[in-house]
N, C-alpha and C positions, 0 to 999 in steps of 0.2 A: 563225394568223398566220405570215406568210413574212418572216423576218428575215435581213438579211444579217449575215455573220460580224462585219465590223468596222464596218459603217455603221448606227448606231442612233440614233433620236431622243433628245432631251433633254426631260425632264419629271419628274413630273406637275404640278409647281406651281412657281410663281416662285421660291421659296427654293432648290429643287433645281436649277433651271436656273442661277441666278447662282452657285451653288456650283461649277459646272463651267465656266461662261463669263462673263467681265466684259461681253463684247459679244455676246450671242446672235445678234442679226441679222446681225452681221458674219460670223459662223460660217456662218449660212445662206446668206449671198451667195456664200461660197466652196464651197458644197456639202460642207463638213465634216460636216454632219449632215443626214439626209433631211428632219427636220421638227422643230419646236418644238411639244409637246403639253401642253395645259393641261386635265387631267380636271376635269369637273364645274365648268367656269368658269361655267355658266349653269344655273339651277334647272330640272331634267327636268320637273317638274310644270307649270312655265310653258310648256315646249315643247308639251306635250299640250294645254293649254288655248289656246295660239295656233293650233295646228293646227285645232282645232274652230272657233275664231273666222274662220280663213281659208275653211274650208268653209262656214260659216254665211253669210258675206258674199259667197259666189260668187266669191272670188278664185282658188281652185283647185277642181278637180272632186272630187265625193266618190267615193272608190274602191269604196264599197259599191253605188253605182248604176252599172248596166252600161253601158258606153259602146261606141259603134260603132268600126269599123275605123279611122275617120278621126279619132278622138279624139286630141288631142296627147300626145305622149309626155313632153313637158316644158312646164311652165307657169311663167312668171317673175311674181314680184311685185317690181317695181323696174324700174330702167333699165339696159339692157345696152350698154356701148359696143361690144361685139363685134357686136351685131345692128342698132343703131341708129346707129353712128358714120359711116356714109356720108353722113348728112344731119346736119351739126354742128348747125345751129340747131334741128331737130327734136330731136335728142338733147338738147341743153340745156334745151329747153322741158319735154320729158318728165321730165328730172331734177328740175326744180321741182315737178313734180306728185308725184314720188316723195318729196320732202321733206315736201310737205304730207300725203300720205298717211301717212308714217311717224310724223308728229308727233302722230297720234291713234290710230294702229293698235294699240299696246301698252297702251293706258290700262288701269290696274288690275294691270298685270304689270310684271316687271322689263324694261327696254328692252334687248333682245338686241344691237341696234346699238351702244348705248353700251357694253354689257359687252365687245363685240369691240374697240372703240376704245381702251377704258380698258386692256385687256390688252395690246394693241399699244403703247400709250404707255409702259407699265411696262417693256416690253422694249426700247424705242427709247432707248438711253442716249444722252444729250446732245442728242437730235433732237426736233422738235416734230411731232407727227402731226396732221394735218388732212384734210378732205374736198378731193379734187383740185379744181382751179379753174383757168379761163382767166385771162389777165393782167387782163381787164376785171372779175374778180371773180365771174362766173357759175360755179356749182359744178356738178360731176357728180352722178350718183346716188351716195349714201353707202354703200349696200350692196344686195344682192338676194337674195330667197328664191327658190332653184331647186327646183321640185318635179319629179322624175323618176318615171315610171311604169314598169311591167313592160316588160322587154326594152330599156329605154334603156341605152346604153353609150357610152363614149367610148374610142376606140382609142387606142394611143401618140401623143402629141402634146405640143407646148409651147403655153403662153399667153404672148404678148409683144407690146406695142403696136407695137414697131419690128421686131423679128426676124421676127414672123409676120404681123401685121396691117399694118404699114407705115403707121400713121396719123400721118404726120410733121406734120400740122396741128393736133395737139393738144399741149397743154403738157406732158402726162405723158411725153412721149418725151424729156424732158430727163434722165430717170433712167436709170442704167446697168442696174440690177437691177429684176426684177419678182417679187413675191412673191404668194402667195394666202393669205387667212385663210378657213378653213371652220369654222362651227359646225354640229354635228350637231343638227338639230331632230327628225327621225325617220328611223329606219332602215327599210329594205325587208327583211323576214325571210321565209325559206322553208326549213322543215326544218332550222331552226337556223343557216342561212347567211345572211349579209347581204352586199350590194354595197358594197365598200369600196375606196378608192383605192389603187393601187399605184404606188409612186415608184422610178424607176430611177437608179442612180448614174451618169448619162450626161448632162452638160450638152449642149445643142443646139449643132451646128456644121454648117457646109456639108457635111461629110462624112457626117454622120449623116442629113440630110434626105432623100437619094434612098431610104433605107431606110423611113423614115416614109411617104413618099409612095407606095412600092411595096408597103407592108404586109409588109415583110421585117424589121422591127425585131428581132423575137424572135431570128430567125437571127442578126443582126448582134450582138445582146446576149450570145448563147451563144458565139459565136465569139470574143468580146473579154472574156469573163468579167465582164460587167457585173452588179454586185450590185443587189439591189432590197429594198424594204421595203414591206409592206402595213400601212396605217394603219387599225386597227380602232378604231372610234369608238362611243360609247354616247351616248344623248340627253344634251345639255348639254356634251359634249366639244368643245373648240376646238383647231384645229392650224393652224399656218403652215408653208409650204414654198416652195422656190424654183422658179417656173413654167418656169424655163429647163431644169430637169431633166425629162426624158421622163416622162410620167405618163399613167396610164389609169384607168378604172373599168370592170370587167366588167359584162356585161348583168345588170340587176336580175331578181330573181325574187320571187314572192310578189305579193299583192294590194295591200298597203299601199305607197304611194309612198315613195321616199327624198326627204327634204326637208332642204336645208341653207340656212343663211344664209351668203353668200359675198361676199368682197371681193378686189380686186386692190390691190396695194401698190407704189408707187414708191419704190425706195430707191437712194441712191448714198452711198458711204463718206464722200465729202467735201461732201455736201449737208446742211445743218442742219434740212431740213424733210423729211418723209415724207407723200407723197400717197397717198390711199386712194380707191378708186372702184369701181363695179360694171360 
């Protein structure tokens, strides 16, 4: 685990979090902490059962079955604003289908989407957490399962509907800050190593963007003494982080894919609502 000297997350449970911060999401918005981590927020045995269900239903490919070179390195179960947002009507229609799928997909097990929302609601002091929606009431996808296969990686980047994607025709652009929530469903492990997210204590600015675009962020970080934290998760662990902080996921090793349940979160200090989408 790579831990910055002074920049460490808060956790591992709600009692410990509130013992340190009256408003943990406010601290996250100011990048005072790299992450909020809730250990074993979801039952690991249900994670394993859901992965088997996803494979049995053909929602993700079985890593035990040899795949060709053209096999996708990432498979989503859910609706991604990042990939479908250029077609707003198509995105909103697909989101309805995701709501219908998730209404029956977890039958017999604890609902991981509800678990994530419940945890966020308890952290959201004085604010109401809800699925993101347009003014006419149409909802976005509530969450997304992302399955990443061997060698899939995310280089240093940010996620933000305005700063990065510039989707000004969506209601979620009203929020100043954007967070992510990630529940570990399955790790990809090889020789004891697993691909885990790395968060850098560097909020995106126009000054930083050229280094991200040119692939020289590591040099920039070294020259400026940027701290970092590696978030090591086990099945059932849940964490939240500020997506304006530069972050990355190294290339995955091993045959088993890395599977997470993920959401984006719209937050503003002066807004009584928090919107969640995928």
